[in-house]
Every structure is written in structure tokens, then in C-alpha cells.
MISEMI-582139 format. One line per field, with one value per residue (C-alpha): residue in one letter; residue number from 1; x, y, z. Coordinates in nm, 2 decimals. Layout:
type <- [A/...]
seq <- [NUM/...]
east <- [X/...]
north <- [Y/...]
up <- [Z/...]
This chain:
type <- [I/A/G/V/E/R/A/Q/G/R/V/V/T/I/A/V/E/A/M/T/F/I/R/P/V/K/V/G/D/V/L/C/V/Y/T/N/V/D/S/I/G/R/T/S/M/K/I/H/I/E/A/W/A/R/R/F/R/S/N/V/R/E/K/V/T/D/A/T/F/T/F/V/A/I/D/D/E/G/R/P/R/P/I/P/A/A/P]
seq <- [1/2/3/4/5/6/7/8/9/10/11/12/13/14/15/16/17/18/19/20/21/22/23/24/25/26/27/28/29/30/31/32/33/34/35/36/37/38/39/40/41/42/43/44/45/46/47/48/49/50/51/52/53/54/55/56/57/58/59/60/61/62/63/64/65/66/67/68/69/70/71/72/73/74/75/76/77/78/79/80/81/82/83/84/85/86/87]
east <- [0.67/0.70/0.68/0.38/0.19/0.25/0.18/-0.13/-0.02/0.27/0.61/0.93/1.29/1.44/1.75/1.97/2.17/2.47/2.44/2.69/2.79/2.92/2.97/2.91/2.60/2.71/2.53/2.30/2.26/1.90/1.86/1.63/1.54/1.39/1.26/1.16/0.98/1.21/1.02/0.72/0.68/0.39/0.48/0.80/0.93/1.26/1.28/1.58/1.66/1.88/1.97/2.08/2.22/2.15/2.46/2.41/2.63/2.63/2.29/2.47/2.30/2.52/2.42/2.53/2.38/2.25/2.09/1.83/1.61/1.38/1.06/0.80/0.43/0.30/-0.04/-0.14/0.03/0.36/0.32/0.39/0.08/0.02/0.09/-0.23/-0.24/-0.16/-0.46]
north <- [-6.27/-6.53/-6.27/-6.09/-6.42/-6.54/-6.19/-6.15/-5.79/-5.55/-5.63/-5.44/-5.58/-5.49/-5.71/-5.93/-6.19/-6.39/-6.31/-6.51/-6.45/-6.79/-6.75/-6.47/-6.45/-6.40/-6.23/-6.49/-6.70/-6.77/-6.69/-6.91/-6.79/-7.03/-6.93/-7.10/-6.93/-7.03/-6.87/-6.64/-6.40/-6.17/-5.91/-6.04/-6.35/-6.49/-6.62/-6.81/-6.74/-6.93/-6.82/-7.06/-6.98/-7.20/-7.13/-7.00/-7.23/-7.55/-7.55/-7.65/-7.52/-7.36/-7.21/-6.84/-6.67/-6.77/-6.54/-6.50/-6.19/-6.06/-5.90/-5.71/-5.70/-5.34/-5.17/-4.89/-4.63/-4.82/-4.95/-5.31/-5.53/-5.89/-6.17/-6.37/-6.73/-6.99/-7.10]
up <- [-13.14/-12.86/-12.59/-12.75/-12.80/-12.44/-12.28/-12.51/-12.58/-12.59/-12.43/-12.39/-12.36/-12.03/-12.03/-12.25/-12.06/-12.18/-12.55/-12.74/-13.10/-13.21/-13.58/-13.83/-14.05/-14.41/-14.70/-14.87/-14.55/-14.43/-14.07/-13.86/-13.50/-13.24/-12.90/-12.57/-12.28/-11.98/-11.70/-11.63/-11.34/-11.26/-11.53/-11.68/-11.87/-11.97/-12.33/-12.46/-12.82/-13.06/-13.42/-13.68/-14.03/-14.33/-14.54/-14.89/-15.09/-14.88/-14.71/-14.39/-14.07/-13.80/-13.47/-13.48/-13.17/-12.83/-12.57/-12.30/-12.31/-12.03/-12.14/-11.94/-12.05/-12.07/-12.09/-12.33/-12.10/-12.10/-11.74/-11.64/-11.64/-11.53/-11.78/-11.82/-11.70/-11.97/-12.18]
């Protein structure tokens, strides 16, 4: 969602860097995912993603996954397109 909103259109994932699975997510946990746009190039962007689990029985929150994804904005034909300037 963060990539689509920033690119104002379709994006595709081209790389996943340093994905770390810190703790397992268990049945009944609520998963919360947070993103931050780290950098933006002409057609691509790097977005840092953290996932946190709110544990079913205790309501304790624990970080479960951490990664950086690279997305490329694409046009209707699937070709890279420029990412618009920030509003």
C-alpha cells in the first residue's frame, strides 16, 4: 500500500533485502505491519517494513519480521515509469 500510494499507481517488487524472521506468528495473533519509505529514485523506491504481533492471550506486542523491499513503479504495459514528485 505504501508503495502504491507514493508511486500514485502500480508497483512491482524487484528485491527483498535483509529479511529477518525474528519470532514466529502464532494462530490467533493480530499482525500489525508498519512501513517507511527510505529512499526514492527515478522509477524505484526502497521501503522498510516491520511486522509486529499482538499475542492472542497476553496482548503483548513483539516485533516478528523486519525487511527492506525495493519496488518499481510501472505503467499499464508493465514498463518502469517515473515516480511523481512528492505532493
